[in-house]
N, C-alpha and C positions, 0 to 999 in steps of 0.2 A: 565644766567641759569634760576634762579627762581625769576622772577620779579613780578608775579601776586599773588594775595591773594587767595590761593586755599580753596575750601570748601570740607569737607569730601565727598567722593564718587562722585566727579564731573566728573570723566572720563566717556566718552561715549563709547558705544560698548558692545559687549558680554563679558562674564567673561574671555574667553581665550584671547581676544584682549586686555582687560584691563591688564591682568596678563603679557602678552607679553610686553606691554608698560612699565609697572613697572619694569620688569626685565631689559629692555633696559636702562631705566633711571638710575637704580642702577648701572649697568655696566658703563655707561658713567660718572656718578659722581665719582665712585671709580677710574676709569681710570684718570679722571681729578686730583684727589688727588695724584695719583702716579706720574703723569707728573709734578704737582706743586712741589712735593718734590724733583724731579730731576732737576728742573729749576736752571739756573745759573744767577748770578748777572750781570747786564749790567754794562759796564764800566763807565757809567755816573751816577750811583746811589750809594748811601752810603749803608752800611750794614743795617741801620735802614729802609731806603726806600725799600730795597730788601725784608726785612722781612715783612714790611707792605703790599707790593704788593702780596707776597705769601699768607699772612693771608687773604687778601681781596678775593682772588680767592678761597682759601680753604673754606672760610665762605659761598660762593655761593654754593659750592659742598655739604657742610653739610646741607644747607637749602634745597637743592634738595633731599637729602637723607631723611631728616625729612618729606618732603612732601610724599615721597614714603611710609615711615613708617606709616604716618597718613592714607593714602589710604588703608593700609592693617590692620587698626585698632590696630596697635602696638603703642599706644599712649605714653607709657613710653619711648620707643626708639625714638619716634619722638621728644619728649620734650628734650631728651639728645642731639639730633642732632641740634635742634634749639638753645639750650644753647651753644653748641660748636660754632655755627655760630655767636652768639652774642659775645662770648668771643674773637673770632678771628677778628671780624670786628672793625675797628677803629671808625666807625660811623654806628652802626647797623640801618638798615632800620626798618620801622614800621612793615613790614611783619614778621620779626623775633619775635617780641613781640606779634603780633596778633595771630600767630600760637600757642604760648604757652598757651594762655588763654583758 
């Protein structure tokens, strides 16, 4: 999902196009969170492995939502999403910390 380091207001296009992209990104990330919650454990994984897999995917979704919040100048909400991504990730990437600063 969110693998690059975003900069505030980096999205190109007119205001309507940017808004449409942000709405779509929000919907996709929220849909991902819903699907992750409904996912089932594979027969070959332990309960801990299953939870780690779910947390890793959820962390990516929260990171994407944080990026959307940042693009909309809602920095408090963005920080909360980035912190959620960090807490869910077993090994948080530098982008999680970079965005909080």
